[in-house]
N, C-alpha and C positions, 0 to 999 in steps of 0.2 A: 575417523574425523568425516570422511566422504559421507558417510549415511547420516551423520548428524548436520553435514551441510546441506545435503539434499533434501533432508526432512523440511528444515528451516526456510530454503529457498524454493520448495515446493511450494511449502504455505504461503511464504510472502509472494510467491508469482502467483496469486491468484485473484482479480476481483476487479469489477467494471461499469459499466454505462450508468450515467447519471441523470436523474429526471429535474430539470431544473423549473423551477416558478418563480414568475416574474412579481417584481414589488412594482407597486402601482406609485408613480410619481404624484404629486400633487397638481391639482388642475388651476391654471391662472386664468385670470379674466382678463379681457381686453388690455387693461392698463397695465398689468403684472407681466413679471419676466415670463419668459415661454417654459413651458413644463420641462424638467428635469429627465433626462433618459435615463431612468434605473432598469433597464432590462440585462437579465444576468450576461455574463460572459463566462462563455465555456472553452475550454481550453482542453485537448486532448493531443496527448503524445504517447510514444510507446518506449519503453526502456527494458535494459536487460539487466540483470545480475549473475556473477558467476556463481556455479556449484562450490566453489572453495574461492577464499577472498575474505578478508576481513579476520575478526577474531570472534573463533567461535567456540562456546562452553556450553556443556552439559550438564544440569544438575539433576542426579537422581534421588529423590528425595523417600522412596518406599523400596517395597522389595526389588531385587535386581533385576534390569530388563527396563523397558520402559511402560509406564504407567500413570495413573491419575497424580499430580501435583510436580512430575517430572517437568523441567524446564529447558528449554534450548533458548541461547543467547547469541546475538551477534553483533560484533561494533565494526563500523569502518567499511562494510562492505562497499565496493565500488556499484555506482548505478551509472549507467552509459544509455545515450540515447541511441535505440535499435537503427533511427536512421542516418546518424553521421558515424556514430562510433565512440562519438566525443564523452568523456566522462563529465557528467554533470551534477554529480553528489554523491552522498554516500548514505546508506541506510543502516540503522541501528533497530533492533528487533528482541523481542522476547515471544517467546511460545510456550503457553501452559497446556500440559496435555490434562483435559475434564475426562477422556475417556478411551478406552480403546476402541470402542464402535466405529463402523464406518471409516475403515483404517487409519481411526484417529480422530475423534473429536478435540477441537483446540481452541485457544483463546490467542488471538495474536494483537499483538500491539507493534506497530512499527513505525518510526519516525526515518522519512526523508529529509537529509538535510542538502537544501539545494542553496546557490549562491542566492540571498534576498530572502532566506528563512527556511523553515522546515513546514511539512505536510504531514500530519499524523492520521494514521489508518488503524481502525481497532476494530475488532468483532469475535464471535464465535463462526467457527467454521468445522464442516467435515472434509475429510481428504477425499470423500468418493463423490462431493458436490462438483458437477460438471456446468458450466466453469465455475471456478472458485470467485468467488466475490465477497469484499469487503467494505464498509463504508469510508468514507473520506469523515474524519471528525473534528478537523481542525487544523489551524496552524499558526504561526507568527510571521512577523512583519510584512513582507509583501503579501504573504497568505493567511493574512488574519480574516478569520470570518468564514475561510474556504468551506465548501462542501464538494461530496463528489463520490465516486467508487473507483477501487482499483478492482480490475479483473485479469485472471490468469489467462494469457493467449495460448501459450504452449510453452514446451520445453523443447531446448536445442541440444541433443546428447552429442551433437557432431561438434560443436563450439562451446558444449559444456555451461549453457546459459539458462536461464529461466527468463520468459519474455511476458511483461505485462502492460497492461494499456492502463494508463493513470488518467482520469477524467475531473477535472476541476472546474468547480462551477463559481465564480466570486460573486 
């Protein structure tokens, strides 16, 4: 079980720095209202997820051992603020193995469930990528229309957590 948890949290732990493209507001003439500031808002925060926690499953679809098509799932993995240690949400994730090359080339689909909505991260990665990064592809409620990136910062084996940086652009 620990291997499955580590594979998933290592992959989850990976991803980062967003580039923001500004939206231009409409120009007002002297008699009209002032232009609306539509500059993107960028939020950066660092979170940690434990090596174990939540409910993990491994689905082996081919030959015994890890190979293409196999899946790792986790639901309810605690997400904590690295700064305060406070639990700020949970993570549900699916990792599908695409290839054994590069210590595993995989498809990641992650849903962070925070108070106020969800943030979805998805993409393909190689476990040898340094740092591991994935794009934020959307969200719900307060996070509707969100973009950004998630980047692995490091693993902390002493605390048994993976530390990631989440950058959200509204």
